[in-house]
Every structure is written in structure tokens, then in C-alpha cells.
Wavefront OBJ file of the C-alpha trace (Angstrom):
o trace
v -0.037 -0.084 0.048
v 1.071 3.650 -0.811
v -0.709 6.493 1.046
v 0.025 9.957 -0.342
v -0.180 12.843 2.163
v 0.090 16.391 1.766
v 2.872 18.423 4.003
v 2.151 21.112 6.417
v 2.476 24.954 5.834
v 3.739 25.111 9.450
v 6.993 23.239 10.298
v 9.234 22.303 13.365
v 12.394 23.899 13.445
v 15.450 21.991 11.802
v 17.165 21.346 14.996
v 20.932 20.759 15.536
v 21.233 17.763 13.306
v 23.714 17.073 10.217
v 22.945 19.181 7.318
v 21.021 17.930 4.225
v 22.278 15.050 2.314
v 20.424 15.445 -1.103
v 21.772 12.003 -2.028
v 20.359 10.263 0.906
v 16.607 10.947 -0.027
v 14.250 8.594 -1.074
v 12.965 8.285 -4.754
v 16.700 9.133 -6.353
v 14.873 9.484 -9.809
v 13.882 13.097 -8.500
v 17.173 14.055 -7.780
v 17.687 16.262 -10.617
v 14.414 18.167 -10.097
v 14.988 18.405 -6.571
v 18.469 20.005 -7.117
v 16.975 22.710 -9.622
v 14.105 23.840 -7.109
v 16.546 24.107 -4.092
v 19.034 26.275 -6.327
v 16.269 28.366 -7.420
v 14.670 28.548 -3.895
v 18.038 29.486 -2.165
v 19.123 31.821 -4.825
v 16.017 33.800 -4.468
v 15.879 33.929 -0.544
v 19.690 35.016 -0.708
v 18.754 37.994 -2.935
v 16.101 40.399 -2.799
v 13.982 39.961 0.285
v 10.934 41.676 -0.816
v 10.910 39.773 -4.067
v 11.066 36.552 -2.240
v 8.343 37.476 0.136
v 6.096 38.247 -2.981
v 7.014 34.854 -4.781
v 6.502 32.915 -1.761
v 3.115 34.570 -0.814
v 4.816 35.144 2.683
v 2.856 37.714 5.047
v 4.914 40.163 7.004
v 4.901 38.133 10.131
v 6.361 35.148 8.107
v 9.516 37.092 6.762
v 11.906 34.752 8.987
v 10.899 32.121 6.505
v 13.012 33.807 3.683
v 16.332 33.458 5.886
v 15.509 30.114 6.755
v 15.144 29.212 3.064
v 18.522 30.993 2.398
v 20.188 28.540 4.687
v 18.894 25.373 3.596
v 22.053 23.727 2.638
v 23.484 24.215 6.004
v 20.379 23.825 8.398
v 20.358 20.950 10.360
v 17.999 18.137 9.074
v 15.309 15.854 10.841
v 13.329 13.178 9.851
v 10.303 14.627 7.326
v 7.890 12.995 10.117
v 9.208 15.181 12.515
v 9.365 18.455 10.546
v 5.845 18.249 9.185
v 3.316 19.485 11.854
v -0.107 20.660 12.005
v -3.586 19.064 12.207
v -3.290 15.909 9.926
v 0.146 15.140 11.571
v -0.828 15.506 15.214
v -3.813 13.166 14.615
v -1.337 10.774 12.976
v 0.856 10.929 15.794
v 3.860 9.120 14.166
v 6.249 9.392 17.313
v 3.808 7.570 19.439
v 3.370 4.855 17.318
v 4.691 1.400 18.406
v 7.924 -0.243 16.413
v 5.642 -2.175 13.822
v 3.579 0.808 12.994
v 6.344 2.916 12.687
v 8.119 0.466 10.315
v 4.694 0.369 8.030
v 4.929 4.215 8.162
v 8.540 4.112 6.495
v 7.454 1.881 3.924
v 3.690 3.296 3.230
v 4.004 6.941 3.550
v 4.902 9.334 0.854
v 4.628 13.210 1.754
v 4.466 15.546 -1.482
v 6.280 18.876 -1.455
v 6.774 21.748 -3.468
v 10.532 21.597 -2.558
v 11.531 17.931 -2.843
v 8.575 16.467 -4.890
v 8.021 13.584 -2.314
v 9.711 12.249 0.535
v 9.607 9.286 2.816
v 8.796 10.246 6.485
v 12.211 8.937 7.569
v 14.038 11.202 4.878
v 16.047 13.813 6.504
v 15.164 17.021 5.503
v 15.466 20.886 6.847
v 12.641 23.066 7.712
v 11.583 24.983 4.852
v 8.843 27.065 3.075
v 7.655 26.408 -0.472
v 4.208 25.451 -1.165
v 3.217 23.465 -4.324
v 1.402 26.445 -5.314
v 4.552 28.599 -5.669
v 5.766 30.092 -9.191
v 9.563 30.375 -9.000
v 10.970 32.605 -11.457
v 13.231 30.381 -13.205
v 11.021 27.326 -13.216
v 7.618 28.290 -12.970
v 4.435 26.916 -11.188
v 5.777 24.008 -9.037
v 2.791 21.958 -9.476
v 3.460 21.858 -13.232
v 7.135 21.439 -13.009
v 6.825 18.589 -11.065
v 4.401 16.539 -13.322
v 6.986 15.166 -15.474
v 9.686 13.786 -13.115
v 6.645 12.256 -10.901
v 5.280 10.555 -13.919
v 8.480 8.898 -14.588
v 9.280 8.045 -10.767
v 5.798 7.333 -9.094
v 4.460 4.311 -11.031
v 7.502 2.199 -9.881
v 7.090 3.447 -5.988
v 3.624 2.770 -6.278
v 3.902 -0.972 -6.764
v 1.144 -3.213 -7.353
v -1.156 -2.600 -4.499
v -3.498 0.025 -3.123
v -2.752 3.865 -3.489
v -4.781 5.864 -1.067
v -4.503 9.512 -1.814
v -4.986 11.855 0.921
v -3.400 15.013 -0.860
v -4.996 18.365 -0.957
v -5.729 19.634 -4.705
v -2.629 21.601 -4.861
v -0.384 18.530 -4.331
v -2.753 15.817 -6.201
v -1.956 18.404 -9.305
v 1.651 17.566 -9.279
v 1.084 13.529 -9.693
v -2.348 11.927 -10.719
v -2.341 8.171 -11.317
v -3.765 7.277 -14.846
v -5.038 4.014 -16.324
v -4.287 0.861 -14.221
v -2.772 2.942 -11.531
v -6.040 4.810 -11.153
v -8.159 1.865 -10.760
v -6.472 0.867 -7.640
v -6.360 4.452 -6.223
v -9.069 5.613 -3.533
v -9.663 9.187 -2.582
v -11.174 10.181 0.474
v -13.319 13.085 1.408
v -14.290 13.683 4.729
v -18.008 15.144 5.386
v -19.279 16.456 8.570
v -22.173 14.038 8.826
v -24.814 16.242 10.309
v -24.411 18.992 7.272
v -22.963 16.565 4.634
v -20.205 19.580 4.119
v -16.335 19.096 4.194
v -14.968 21.364 7.152
v -11.180 21.890 6.926
v -10.401 20.557 10.522
v -12.629 17.586 10.319
v -10.832 16.720 6.805
v -7.316 17.011 8.204
v -7.978 15.370 11.499
v -9.948 12.495 10.321
v -7.410 11.564 7.278
v -4.533 11.570 10.123
v -6.596 9.396 12.293
v -7.426 7.128 9.180
v -3.680 6.681 8.737
v -3.076 6.238 12.084
v -5.578 3.459 12.309
v -4.436 1.482 9.393
v -0.845 1.486 10.468
v -1.645 0.357 14.087
v -3.825 -2.322 12.853
v -1.498 -3.535 10.235
v -4.256 -3.300 7.623
v -2.839 -3.432 4.173
v -6.267 -3.727 2.104
v -5.397 -4.930 -1.333
v -7.343 -2.423 -3.169
v -10.206 0.337 -2.826
v -12.973 -2.173 -2.183
v -10.681 -3.975 0.629
v -10.068 -0.444 1.862
v -13.721 0.352 2.551
v -14.277 -2.987 4.411
v -11.208 -2.278 6.401
v -12.238 1.295 7.364
v -15.472 -0.164 8.436
v -14.038 -2.648 10.314
v -12.023 0.249 12.089
v -15.106 1.972 13.133
v -15.232 4.526 10.369
v -18.671 5.224 8.712
v -17.787 4.961 4.763
v -19.829 5.519 1.707
v -18.125 4.365 -1.427
v -18.924 6.204 -4.550
v -18.562 5.031 -7.870
v -15.823 2.499 -8.242
v -12.665 3.057 -10.717
v -11.759 -0.275 -11.450
v -11.000 -0.852 -15.215
v -12.407 2.628 -16.309
v -9.201 4.227 -15.283
v -10.446 6.361 -12.696
v -9.810 6.505 -8.873
v -12.409 5.350 -6.497
v -14.133 8.277 -4.370
v -14.825 7.500 -0.804
v -16.733 9.517 1.622
v -15.978 9.282 5.667
v -18.715 10.591 7.620
v -17.922 12.081 10.632
v -20.023 13.739 13.816
v -17.198 15.287 15.673
v -13.608 15.070 16.424
v -12.094 13.913 19.839
l 1 2 3 4 5 6 7 8 9 10 11 12 13 14 15 16 17 18 19 20 21 22 23 24 25 26 27 28 29 30 31 32 33 34 35 36 37 38 39 40 41 42 43 44 45 46 47 48 49 50 51 52 53 54 55 56 57 58 59 60 61 62 63 64 65 66 67 68 69 70 71 72 73 74 75 76 77 78 79 80 81 82 83 84 85 86 87 88 89 90 91 92 93 94 95 96 97 98 99 100 101 102 103 104 105 106 107 108 109 110 111 112 113 114 115 116 117 118 119 120 121 122 123 124 125 126 127 128 129 130 131 132 133 134 135 136 137 138 139 140 141 142 143 144 145 146 147 148 149 150 151 152 153 154 155 156 157 158 159 160 161 162 163 164 165 166 167 168 169 170 171 172 173 174 175 176 177 178 179 180 181 182 183 184 185 186 187 188 189 190 191 192 193 194 195 196 197 198 199 200 201 202 203 204 205 206 207 208 209 210 211 212 213 214 215 216 217 218 219 220 221 222 223 224 225 226 227 228 229 230 231 232 233 234 235 236 237 238 239 240 241 242 243 244 245 246 247 248 249 250 251 252 253 254 255 256 257 258 259 260 261
């Protein structure tokens, strides 16, 4: 199983670890594209601060993120699972998983990133600020930039099992499973049961809880239909939309929640 996650806008501090070693990151097929984005981002943030703030879409209060990006090559690096924070990652709680669940997390989880393309949770990276919606002057819109490298690298990474796609729309634009891969992909929408509406907090927290539940249970459904059953067994209320199957379209699942504890 491969679980596709968005990153978080907010990130933990880099800390005092050894600096980034680009060659150590997973998905080495993305190395060239990563190097190009890193060069562009560092150069931008070492230059005109106002231009960097405008390009990155930062408020005045986030001006310090520019200096952080300028020092990416020398900043301490930590596992990506410790760098990414926020509602989804708080609910996922990687640090509190048992050893078996942590091992599954290293194997199953793939976090998409405007800077790195995609990383595993055990890949050591520095804290940074660069969303997939950014348009770098020399590269262009990152969502479009990553499509080519991802199209080459991701099918092999996906293997032959279920692809559980929990990314937000900006990150989903960087790679969309096609054909046979799409037929074994499931996307999840979290709805507030009383209103049948998507609510951001419910959406992020529940997706984190879903991933944690699967990791802890060791549930590795073979495909979308089996995922529906696994989630129901774990206590979730799931409605399956039109199945993808041989149509080359992903399955769409709705998870209904009343409240988040």
C-alpha cells in the first residue's frame, strides 16, 4: 500500500542535526528536479527579500521564513515525519506509534512537497517554506514543474497495491495516477455527517486518524473495495462512490464524522 499525504504549511524547527544530504533522500529519480528547485529557492531567498516574500506569498509576519530558506544547505536536518506538523500530523501521531506501526509508516507513507517533490517520513530534511502553489521565476509553477519527474518516478514506487490518496488539490496536481494505477487508487473526502459538508478541521484530523488506524492495525487492503471494508471494521462510517476499476478512474470514498475527539 502507498499512502499519499500533503505536507504542512507550518513546520518544526530544523534543529541541530547534520545538514541535508540530497543523495540520501528516497526516490533518487527526483534528484535532478530537486536540485533545480533547491538552487532556485535558495538563490531567490539570498537575494531581494521583498521579491522573495512576494513570490512565496508570505505575510510580513512570516518574513523570517526567507532567511530559513536561504540557509537550507547548512541547516540541520531531521526526519520529515518530525518536520511536518499541523492538524493531520498531530492526529497521525508518528512519534507515538509502536515499532511495527513506525516500520509500516516508513514503507507506506509518501509526503508530497513543493521543494522535494515527495519524501518518505524517515528522509532527513531541513525546515523550509515553499508550497506547491509557488511560481518560481526560473522554473515556473511548481505543480506543473513536478508533473514530468513524478510521472517517471511514481509508477514504480506505487508497486502493485492500493494507492490511498489523501492529498489536497494543490499537491494532487503534481501527480495523478492514470490507467491501471488509477483503478486501484482511492481518494477520501471527509464530511461532517449532520451537514454533509467538507470542514477543513474534520477533513485533516480524520485523514490523520485514518492513516494511524491502518498503521496500528497493520491493515494493508489490496485495493479500494478492501479499503472500504477495512475502514468499516476499524469503526469508520464509509460511503463508497462510483468504483474506478477498469474505467481508469480513482475510487471516491466519503467518510462521515460527527465530531473529532
